[in-house]
ROTOR-837263 format. One record per residue (C-alpha): x, y, z; residue in three letters. Coordinates in pm, 1 decimal. Example, Ala and Ser with C-alpha at 12.3 -4.5 7.8 and 13.67 -1.06 7.14 Angstrom:
BEGIN
- 1230.0;-450.0;780.0;Ala
- 1367.0;-106.0;714.0;Ser
REM end
This chain:
BEGIN
- -7514.3;5389.9;2247.1;Met
- -7690.7;5322.8;1937.9;Ile
- -7762.5;4966.2;1851.6;Asp
- -7736.3;4957.9;1480.7;Leu
- -7738.4;4528.5;1474.2;Thr
- -8049.4;4319.9;1303.9;Thr
- -8115.2;3999.4;1179.5;Thr
- -8175.3;3875.7;844.9;Tyr
- -8239.5;3547.7;720.6;Leu
- -8143.3;3379.8;1088.1;Gly
- -7827.6;3552.8;1078.8;Leu
- -7657.5;3832.0;1283.7;Pro
- -7552.3;4165.0;1072.9;Leu
- -7389.1;4486.6;1270.4;Lys
- -7620.2;4668.4;1074.6;Asn
- -7841.4;4660.5;770.6;Pro
- -7659.0;4762.0;501.4;Leu
- -7550.0;4485.6;271.2;Val
- -7370.9;4542.7;-54.5;Pro
- -7575.9;4369.0;-364.9;Ser
- -7476.4;4161.6;-624.8;Ser
- -7213.7;4427.1;-849.4;Cys
- -6897.0;4459.0;-956.9;Pro
- -6750.8;4564.4;-663.9;Leu
- -6850.3;4257.3;-504.7;Thr
- -6678.5;4030.3;-766.6;Asn
- -6306.4;4027.1;-652.2;Asn
- -6133.8;3982.0;-241.1;Ile
- -5994.2;4337.2;-256.3;Asp
- -6318.6;4508.3;-312.1;Ser
- -6487.9;4264.4;-74.5;Val
- -6270.2;4345.6;194.2;Arg
- -6250.7;4737.7;121.3;Arg
- -6644.9;4689.3;147.6;Leu
- -6612.1;4504.9;502.6;Glu
- -6382.3;4721.4;620.5;Asp
- -6583.0;5044.5;553.5;Ser
- -6900.2;4917.6;736.7;Gly
- -7083.2;4671.1;510.0;Ala
- -7255.1;4420.9;720.7;Ala
- -7279.1;4129.5;475.2;Ala
- -7200.9;4073.1;124.0;Ile
- -7379.0;3948.4;-169.2;Val
- -7150.5;3801.8;-452.9;Leu
- -7206.1;3823.5;-832.6;Pro
- -7503.6;3648.2;-977.0;Ser
- -7464.9;3341.3;-1120.5;Leu
- -7608.5;3288.8;-1460.7;Phe
- -7766.2;2943.0;-1603.0;Glu
- -7727.4;3027.6;-1951.4;Glu
- -7316.6;3137.9;-1880.3;Glu
- -7257.1;2830.0;-1786.9;Leu
- -7450.6;2651.0;-2060.0;Ile
- -7247.2;2874.1;-2289.3;His
- -6910.8;2775.3;-2153.8;Glu
- -7026.4;2407.6;-2128.5;Gln
- -7069.2;2420.2;-2550.1;Gln
- -6819.9;2608.0;-2596.3;His
- -6603.8;2381.7;-2416.3;Met
- -6743.2;2101.9;-2588.6;Thr
- -6685.2;2237.7;-2923.7;Arg
- -6306.5;2313.7;-2823.6;Phe
- -6245.7;1942.7;-2724.9;Leu
- -6455.6;1756.3;-2970.9;Asp
- -6290.9;1921.3;-3294.2;His
- -6023.0;2012.4;-3233.7;Gln
- -5845.2;1762.4;-3449.3;Asp
- -6059.4;1808.7;-3724.6;Ile
- -5815.3;1919.8;-4005.4;Gly
- -5443.4;1800.4;-4106.1;His
- -5354.2;1533.4;-3904.6;His
- -5003.1;1747.3;-3800.8;Glu
- -5242.2;1990.8;-3599.6;Ala
- -5418.7;1720.9;-3402.7;Asp
- -5241.6;1839.3;-3071.5;Ser
- -5236.3;2214.4;-3165.9;Phe
- -5516.0;2307.5;-2914.5;Leu
- -5425.9;2209.2;-2601.5;Pro
- -5644.3;2045.8;-2321.4;Val
- -5677.1;2326.8;-2087.2;Pro
- -5653.5;2183.3;-1759.4;Asp
- -5645.3;2513.9;-1564.6;Gln
- -5929.1;2646.9;-1736.6;Tyr
- -6231.9;2837.3;-1520.0;Leu
- -6539.0;2821.7;-1584.4;Ser
- -6788.8;3086.3;-1423.6;His
- -6890.2;2863.2;-1179.8;Leu
- -6534.9;2776.9;-1071.5;Asp
- -6435.2;3123.7;-1062.9;Lys
- -6749.0;3201.7;-822.8;Thr
- -6661.9;2875.6;-588.5;Val
- -6290.3;2986.0;-569.2;Ser
- -6446.8;3383.4;-449.2;Leu
- -6662.7;3226.9;-197.6;Ile
- -6392.4;3038.6;-31.6;Asn
- -6133.1;3334.5;-40.9;Gln
- -6401.9;3543.7;129.5;Cys
- -6528.7;3290.6;389.7;Lys
- -6108.2;3250.5;469.4;His
- -6074.5;3659.0;507.0;Ala
- -6433.0;3822.7;586.5;Leu
- -6588.3;3824.3;938.9;Glu
- -6937.9;3879.9;807.6;Ile
- -7204.1;3673.5;597.9;Pro
- -7162.5;3589.8;218.5;Val
- -7468.7;3515.2;53.5;Val
- -7420.3;3362.4;-296.1;Gly
- -7660.5;3476.6;-552.7;Ser
- -7813.8;3272.5;-871.9;Ile
- -8018.7;3339.3;-1183.3;Asn
- -8142.9;3011.6;-1348.6;Gly
- -8368.7;2933.0;-1669.6;Ile
- -8419.2;2571.4;-1549.5;Thr
- -8515.9;2404.9;-1240.7;Pro
- -8219.7;2185.2;-1213.7;Ser
- -7991.7;2493.8;-1322.4;Gly
- -8121.6;2703.0;-1037.6;Trp
- -8074.4;2361.0;-770.9;Val
- -7743.7;2268.5;-912.9;Asp
- -7611.3;2612.6;-866.1;Cys
- -7744.3;2611.5;-546.3;Ala
- -7601.9;2315.9;-378.2;Val
- -7268.7;2434.5;-519.4;Asp
- -7258.6;2725.8;-360.1;Leu
- -7357.7;2624.1;-48.8;Gln
- -7123.8;2346.6;-60.5;Thr
- -6851.7;2648.3;-124.1;Ala
- -6917.3;2800.0;156.7;Gly
- -7213.2;3052.6;152.0;Cys
- -7433.0;3157.8;460.3;Asp
- -7754.1;3178.4;218.7;Ala
- -7837.4;3192.0;-77.4;Ile
- -8005.4;3449.0;-274.2;Glu
- -8239.8;3276.8;-594.3;Leu
- -8310.8;3607.6;-852.0;Asn
- -8686.5;3505.8;-1029.6;Leu
- -8627.1;3675.2;-1333.7;Tyr
- -8831.9;3569.2;-1645.4;Ser
- -9008.6;3788.8;-1915.0;Ile
- -9301.9;3579.3;-2006.1;Glu
- -9444.3;3680.2;-2340.3;Ala
- -9583.7;3334.9;-2453.0;Asp
- -9929.6;3419.8;-2458.9;Ser
- -9992.0;3023.1;-2347.2;Lys
- -9877.4;3090.3;-2056.6;Arg
- -10093.5;3225.4;-1758.5;Thr
- -9993.0;3429.8;-1479.8;Ala
- -10082.5;3081.3;-1239.0;Ala
- -9856.1;2859.1;-1502.8;Asp
- -9576.9;3136.8;-1392.3;Val
- -9630.6;3102.9;-1024.2;Glu
- -9676.2;2780.2;-968.5;Ser
- -9329.6;2702.1;-1151.8;Asp
- -9152.2;2954.7;-947.6;Phe
- -9256.2;2788.8;-622.5;Leu
- -9175.0;2443.4;-716.6;Ser
- -8816.3;2597.2;-770.7;Ile
- -8831.8;2722.3;-413.0;Val
- -8948.2;2393.9;-236.0;Ala
- -8646.3;2193.2;-444.6;Arg
- -8431.9;2432.9;-294.9;Leu
- -8580.3;2399.8;41.1;Tyr
- -8572.5;2032.7;-24.7;Asp
- -8181.7;2017.0;-147.2;Glu
- -7949.8;2341.3;44.7;Val
- -7961.7;2377.1;427.2;Thr
- -7858.8;2734.4;439.2;Val
- -8157.8;3027.7;435.5;Pro
- -8304.8;3088.1;77.3;Val
- -8379.3;3442.5;31.5;Thr
- -8612.2;3530.2;-295.4;Ile
- -8542.6;3834.3;-493.3;Lys
- -8844.9;3914.2;-686.6;Leu
- -9030.0;4139.2;-911.9;Ser
- -9271.0;4368.1;-793.5;Ser
- -9502.5;4264.3;-1189.5;Gln
- -9719.5;3969.6;-984.4;Phe
- -10073.5;4017.0;-1008.9;Ser
- -10132.1;3955.6;-603.5;Ser
- -9782.2;4023.9;-478.0;Leu
- -9883.5;3953.0;-151.6;Ser
- -10052.4;3619.7;-214.4;Asn
- -9739.2;3484.0;-419.7;Phe
- -9521.0;3634.4;-110.2;Ala
- -9710.6;3409.2;132.5;Leu
- -9663.1;3125.6;-132.9;Asn
- -9296.3;3110.9;-111.6;Leu
- -9294.4;3161.2;286.3;Gln
- -9454.6;2833.8;291.5;Gln
- -9265.9;2635.2;18.6;Gln
- -8963.4;2747.5;210.2;Gly
- -8849.9;3065.0;156.6;Ala
- -8686.4;3239.8;388.3;Ser
- -8671.5;3597.1;310.7;Gly
- -8761.8;3810.5;14.7;Ile
- -8581.9;4086.9;-117.8;Val
- -8807.5;4376.4;-274.6;Cys
- -8745.5;4422.7;-560.3;Phe
- -8520.4;4324.2;-866.6;Asn
- -8444.8;4603.1;-1124.4;Arg
- -8509.3;4470.6;-1478.5;Phe
- -8276.1;4647.0;-1746.7;Tyr
- -8421.3;4741.5;-2080.0;Gln
- -8281.2;4656.9;-2415.8;Pro
- -8322.5;5035.0;-2613.2;Asp
- -8354.8;5024.5;-2978.3;Ile
- -8076.5;5261.1;-3193.9;Asp
- -8185.2;5440.9;-3424.2;Leu
- -7886.6;5460.0;-3630.3;Asn
- -7763.6;5125.9;-3688.9;Thr
- -8167.4;4970.3;-3616.3;Leu
- -8021.4;4701.0;-3353.5;Glu
- -8097.1;4653.5;-3056.8;Leu
- -7834.4;4753.7;-2797.0;Ser
- -7857.5;4721.2;-2380.4;Pro
- -7866.8;4996.1;-2166.2;Thr
- -7802.6;5023.4;-1820.1;Ile
- -7957.4;5312.3;-1571.1;Glu
- -7815.6;5340.3;-1181.0;Leu
- -8122.8;5383.9;-960.5;Ser
- -8282.8;5693.6;-820.9;Ser
- -8371.7;5700.0;-477.7;Pro
- -8740.6;5786.1;-596.2;Ile
- -8712.3;5382.5;-667.3;Glu
- -8717.8;5363.1;-319.5;Ser
- -9058.5;5477.3;-204.7;Leu
- -9220.8;5163.0;-436.6;Met
- -8964.4;4898.1;-245.0;Arg
- -9108.0;5094.6;96.1;Ile
- -9440.5;5105.5;57.5;Arg
- -9469.0;4727.6;-46.4;Trp
- -9229.2;4615.1;274.3;Ile
- -9491.3;4808.4;455.7;Ala
- -9783.5;4614.2;357.7;Leu
- -9568.7;4271.2;377.8;Leu
- -9433.8;4344.0;718.8;Lys
- -9740.1;4219.2;896.4;Ser
- -9848.1;3914.2;648.1;Gln
- -9505.2;3724.4;645.3;Leu
- -9260.1;3600.3;909.9;Lys
- -8963.1;3543.6;703.3;Leu
- -8678.7;3817.5;659.2;Ser
- -8764.0;4171.2;453.6;Leu
- -8499.5;4315.1;230.8;Ala
- -8522.0;4666.1;11.8;Ala
- -8318.1;4714.8;-308.9;Thr
- -8316.7;4933.3;-562.6;Gly
- -8295.6;5331.2;-512.0;Gly
- -8158.1;5349.0;-155.5;Phe
- -7866.9;5608.9;-190.8;His
- -7848.5;5758.9;142.2;Gly
- -7926.2;5739.8;545.6;Tyr
- -8292.8;5900.2;482.0;Asn
- -8356.2;5623.9;212.4;Asp
- -8240.8;5337.9;469.7;Ile
- -8441.0;5478.1;752.8;Ala
- -8760.8;5486.8;591.9;Lys
- -8684.3;5124.2;486.1;Ala
- -8630.8;5027.7;833.2;Leu
- -8926.4;5221.9;959.4;Leu
- -9173.2;4978.0;726.6;Ala
- -9055.5;4706.6;859.3;Gly
- -8703.0;4599.4;619.9;Ala
- -8431.0;4376.9;818.3;Asp
- -8181.9;4487.2;575.5;Ala
- -8120.3;4727.1;315.6;Val
- -7882.3;4648.7;-30.1;Tyr
- -7681.3;4904.4;-175.3;Leu
- -7536.8;4878.0;-534.6;Cys
- -7598.1;5222.1;-754.3;Ser
- -7455.2;5429.8;-501.4;Val
- -7197.4;5232.0;-477.5;Leu
- -7073.3;5244.4;-820.0;Met
- -7109.5;5584.1;-797.5;Gln
- -6965.4;5688.4;-440.4;Gln
- -6741.3;5370.9;-409.0;Gly
- -6724.3;5176.5;-80.5;His
- -6662.3;5468.9;179.8;Glu
- -7013.5;5637.5;136.6;Val
- -7121.0;5303.0;360.4;Ile
- -6920.1;5453.8;655.3;Gly
- -7068.0;5821.6;576.8;Arg
- -7450.0;5631.1;548.3;Ile
- -7367.1;5480.4;888.1;Ile
- -7271.1;5797.0;1023.6;Lys
- -7597.3;5956.3;913.3;Asp
- -7837.7;5757.5;1001.0;Leu
- -7666.3;5683.3;1358.9;Arg
- -7699.3;6058.8;1411.4;Phe
- -8063.0;6074.5;1288.6;Trp
- -8172.4;5784.0;1544.0;Met
- -8019.4;5974.2;1795.6;Glu
- -8235.1;6303.1;1740.1;Glu
- -8542.3;6078.9;1689.7;Lys
- -8438.2;5889.3;2022.0;Glu
- -8421.6;5606.7;1856.0;Tyr
- -8217.1;5370.4;2037.8;Gln
- -8189.1;5068.3;1832.6;Ser
- -8255.4;4932.8;1474.6;Val
- -8501.5;4685.1;1610.3;Asp
- -8675.0;4986.2;1822.8;Gln
- -8770.3;5147.2;1486.0;Leu
- -8823.0;4813.9;1280.7;Lys
- -9168.4;4843.2;1160.7;Gly
- -9291.8;5118.0;1375.7;Ser
- -9493.0;5259.7;1035.8;Leu
- -9561.0;4945.1;831.8;Ser
- -9927.9;4883.7;723.3;Tyr
- -9992.1;4771.2;1092.0;Asp
- -9880.2;5077.2;1273.3;Asn
- -9893.1;5353.8;1071.5;Ala
- -10150.5;5617.5;1160.1;Ala
- -10321.2;5640.8;858.9;Ser
- -10282.7;5296.8;676.6;Pro
- -10460.8;5358.2;405.2;Ala
- -10173.6;5627.8;227.3;Leu
- -10007.3;5244.3;137.3;Tyr
- -10283.2;5169.4;-72.2;Ala
- -10501.8;5409.7;-303.1;Arg
- -10589.6;5650.1;11.8;Gly
- -10378.2;5911.7;-96.3;Asn
- -10451.0;5848.1;-477.7;Tyr
- -10673.9;6177.2;-516.9;Leu
- -10480.9;6388.3;-249.2;Glu
- -10179.9;6297.0;-459.2;Val
- -10359.2;6442.4;-788.9;Met
- -10558.9;6746.8;-638.1;Asp
- -10203.6;6845.7;-499.0;Ser
- -10028.9;6870.3;-815.3;Phe
- -9931.2;7225.8;-976.8;Thr
- -9833.5;7214.5;-1331.0;Pro
- -9449.8;7409.4;-1436.1;Ser
- -9474.8;7799.8;-1451.8;Lys
- -9623.0;7867.4;-1735.2;Gly
- -9786.3;7583.1;-1834.8;Val
- -10171.3;7649.6;-1932.3;Lys
- -10424.4;7383.5;-1835.1;Val
REM end
């Protein structure tokens, strides 16, 4: 019998598959279906600090200015006693999940100020989350801000979270750090329990008809998984914390590669959006069949067996294969070189 169990952030999981923050994790019925299909844990939709600030400002204007105008209209706008903020809705969803599910629930926060990160994390922990995922997402366009400034700010936030919450905190990282291995090690030293590789950034587009910026979203493709697999293999032997892979994992083959590189868990998002919750069961079935074929008895046995330290040709994870790949490239038929 193949043992698919793994441990992520100190939490025992029945398998490595974790639906990440997405529309399929934002209501209790959908989350139940994900668990029934085989999900080992759930990451709830991110709580954005900007969203909460906007709500607070909107509510302040609503309450402070409803009596401006005609006196007979002073009480026209009622005080919204039953108004639910995004934070209220997230707390309610956590409560529902903790009562309805047997798998761990991970809360996700995406803040813009140190106090915002900490306050949100405390609220999610109080609501019952088993772990907190912190999205370190920031577009640093100020030329006066150095890489050291950015990293220092992030590290201080993680240190504050470590002091304020008792549940494990995992950091969802961008790959765009000058020395990712060093930064990851510093995150570990500040109390992070895990790292998620990597956040996918959605880029604004320019509409050539309206000459305005427009939001766009592109679901991931399996080719994106290779960068995640590479970095997990490089980080595995240097860190003691948990590693999760996210971005481009659509089938058992992508997931098997991430586990071989050293991942403790693999997040699923785009494939769920494209194929629905049933795909989890198919991936588990295919992964189990592949493990039997390769004579692996457990996820723990295969985990990290092709990390940088264990690979026969570890240089291929770095620059060793660059010239080989370039020399092997063949132009498309009909293209003259």
